[in-house]
N, C-alpha and C positions, 0 to 999 in steps of 0.2 A: 620381455617375451623370451629372450634367450636363456633365462634362468629356469624356464619351465621344463619339466621332464616330459617324456612322451606320455606317461600315464596322466599327468596333469592336463595335457592338451586333449587327450582322449576323454577325460572326465568332463572338461569344459564343452567339448563337442557333443557328448551324450546328454549333458544337461540342456543344451540348446534344442536338441532333437527329442527330448523326453515327451512333450505333448503329442507329437506325431507318432512316436513309438507306442505310447499308451493307447492312442486311437486305433492304431493298426492291431494291437493285441486285443482290444475290445472287439473289433470286427472278427478276428479269428476265433475268439471265445464264443461270440454269437453264432458263427458258422458251425463250430463244433457242437454246441448244444442243439442247433437246428438239425444237424445231421443225425444226432442221437434220437431226437423226437421223430423225424421223418422215417428213420429206419424201422420204427414200430408199425408204419403203414405200408412198408414195402413187402409184398407177398413173396417175391423171389429175389434172392441176392444176385442171381446171374442175369437179371434184366439189364438191358443196355440203357444208359442214361442218355436222354435226348440232347443233341447239340454237343455232346462230349465224345461219344463213340466208344466208351468203355463200360464195363459192367459196374453195377452199383457197388459191389464189394470192393473192386479196384478203385473206384472213385472215392469211396470212404477212406481207404488206406492212403491215397494220395493226399487228401485233405488232413488226415491225421498226422502224416509225416510232415506236412507243411507247418501245421500248428505246433507240433512238438519241436521242430527245428527252430522255429521263431522264438519259442520260450527258452529253449536251451541257449540260443545266442544271446537273448536278453539277460538271462541269469549269469552267463559267463562274462559278458562285458561289464555289467554293472557290479557284479561281484568282484571283478578284477580291480576296478577303480575305487571301490568302497574302502579298502584298506582295513576294514573291520568285518570279517566274514560272518562272525556269529551275530553281530548286530544286524547285518544285512539279511541273514537267514531268518532272524526273528521278525523283521519288518516285512519280508517278502516270502512268507511261508506258503502262500497260495501258489506262487510261481514255482517254487521248489517242489511242491506236491504234484503239480501238473507235469513237471519234467519227469517225475518218477512213474506216476500212474498212467500218463497218456502216451506211454511208449508204444510205437506202432508194432503191434503183434502180427507179423506176417508169416514168419517161418514156423513150421510145426514144432521144431525143437525148442525155440524160445517160448512158444505158446504152452507147451507141456511143462516147461520149467516154471513159468509163472503161475500156471494153474495148480502146481503143487503148493504154492504159497497161498493163493486166494483165487477165486473164480474170476474169469475175464469180466463178467458183468459187474463184479464188485469194483474193479479198477475203473470201468467206464462210469459207474455211478459216482465214485469219489471224484474223478476228474470232471464230470459234468457239474457236480455241486460246486467245486472250486471255480470252474468257469463262470457259473451263475453268480457266485459271491463277488468275483472280480468285476463282472458287468455291473452289479449293484453298486459297488464302491466307485467305479468310474462315473456312473450316472449321478450318484450323490455329489461327487466333487464337481462335475460339469454343470449340473442343474441345481445347485444348492439354493438358488434364488427362485426356483419353481418347485414348490413342495408337492404339488399334485403329480408332477412327472416323477418325482422320487417315490411317492406312494405307489404309483402305478408300476414302476420298475420293481419295487419290493413285492408287490402282489404277483407279478409275473414270475419272479424268482421263487416265491413261496409255492405257487401252483405247480411250476415245473419240477422243482426239487422234491416237493412232497409227493408228486405223482411217481417220479422215478424211484424214490425210496420205497413207497408202498408196493410198487411192482416187484421190487427186489426182495423185501422182507415177507411179503404174502402174495406170492405169484398165483396161488390157487384161486384166490378171490378176485384179485385185480389182474386180469389177463391181458388187457390192452390199454393203450395210453389214453384214448379218448374217454372211455368210461371212468378211468381212474381220475383224470383231470376234472371230469364233471363231478365226481364225488368230492374232490378236494374243494372245488368252488362252492358246492352246496354246504360243505363243512365249514368253510370260511364264513359263509353267510348264516351259519347255524340253522340251516333248513333241514338238512338230512336227505338221504337218497335210499334207493333199494339196496345198494351195496353197503356192507358193514364188515369191518375187520373182525376176525374170530381168534386171532392169535395175540399173545401179549405184545410182541414187538409191533404188530400192526396197530393195536390199540394205543400204544405209547406214541407212535408217529401221528395217529389221528388226534390225540390230545394235544400234541405240540402244534399241529396245524390249526386246531381250533383256537388255542391261545394266541398264536401269531395272527390269525384272522381277526380275532377280537381287538388286538392291539392296533392292527392296520385300520380296522373300521373306525376306531376311536380317533386315530390320527387323521384319517380321511375326513370325518365329520368336523373335527376341529379346524382343519385347514379350509374346508369348504365354507364353514361359518365365518371364518375370518375374511375370506375373499368376498363373500356376500356383504359383510359389514363394511368393508372398504368401498364396495360399490354404492351402498346406500348412504354411508356416512363418510364422505371423503376426509373430513377433518380428523377422524381417528387415525387415518394413515399417517398424517403429519405428527400426531402425538406419539405414535409408535416409533416413527423415525427418530424423534427427539429422544425418546426413552432409549432406543438403541445407541444413539450417539452418546448419551449420558453413560450407558453401560461401557461403551468402548473407552470413554475418557477415564472412567473409574478403573478399568483394567490397566490403562496406561499409567495412571497415577500409582496403582499398586505395584506395577513393574518398576517404576522409578524409585519408589520407596524401598523395594527389595534390593535394587541395585545400590542405592545409597547405604543401606544396612550392610550389604556385602562389602562395599568399599570401606565403610567404617570399621568392620571387623578385620579387614586386611590391614588397615592403618594401625589398629590396636595391636595386631600381631607383630607388625614391624616395630612399633614403639617398644613392645615387650622385649623383642630381640635386641633392640638398640640398648635398652636399659641393662639387659643381661650382659651385653658386650662391654658396656661402660663399667659395670660392677666387677666384671672379671679383669678388666684392664687396670682398674684403680689401684689394687694392691701392688701390682707389678710396677706401676708408675711411682707409687710411694716408696717401694724398696729401691728403685733406681735413684730417686732423688735423695734418699737417705744415704746411699752408698757414695753418691757424688759429693755430698757436703763434707765428710772427713777429708776427702781428697782436696777439696778447695781450701779447707782450713789449713791443711798441711802445706799446700802451695803458698798460701798467704804467710804462714809462719816462716817458711824458708826465705821468702822475700824480705821479711823484717830482719832476719838474722844477717842477710847479706848487707842490708843497709847499716 
């Protein structure tokens, strides 16, 4: 333990706390998306939030600062102990994006500066989509053994993100969240509604939502049929478990074969280096032995003369 550096100790401590930290970030992401959705139903930004005693605008800013600070701290700590920043940035691009776009815009000067780059709604949209993707990833990792929960989480992400994007790209047609969400749900079920996008970006988003809805529907029906089959025919569940075990064993065998092949290649490289070393040393050893023989003969002849 005495040989560990402070960064190693910090990394070990963070690895132990990683499940709790991921759960906390999931709650903050869910709260951030919830506030964005609820904001569409708030008629007055100056209304006082019950049990809090502050205005809705101030409450949103406090929650935004809390969420942004938590993600900044997460990225700073894990980026510090990763020792490979670019690899960390590639694997955690969602957190980095949230740190950039979820910046708490409170001062007018900062707001005007960022509005010169892009509108505030664009930043909120990108941040909300990143939060939704993080929530979906966490749900998939946490409930990988419950496919229905994963499908429902993916459906929530699709409906929420699709509604927010449609309200951004075609605000003339989709003016409020509830009507837009109803249109997205009807589009997922390929039923249709009274609302229809009229611009090219809106139609592209609607096409993506339709494709995603069809894929989710197929996954949902396949999962549901498997669950019903397991209930009706319990023996099939045992067979599936056996097949899964066979697949795992085959993966382990393939990994062992790959490791053996890698070890064999390393041995061949070492043998080639050893042969090269021996071949390079052999002429030198031959020359040294040849030079030593005349000296030995001269010494032996000298001894004979003395005798």
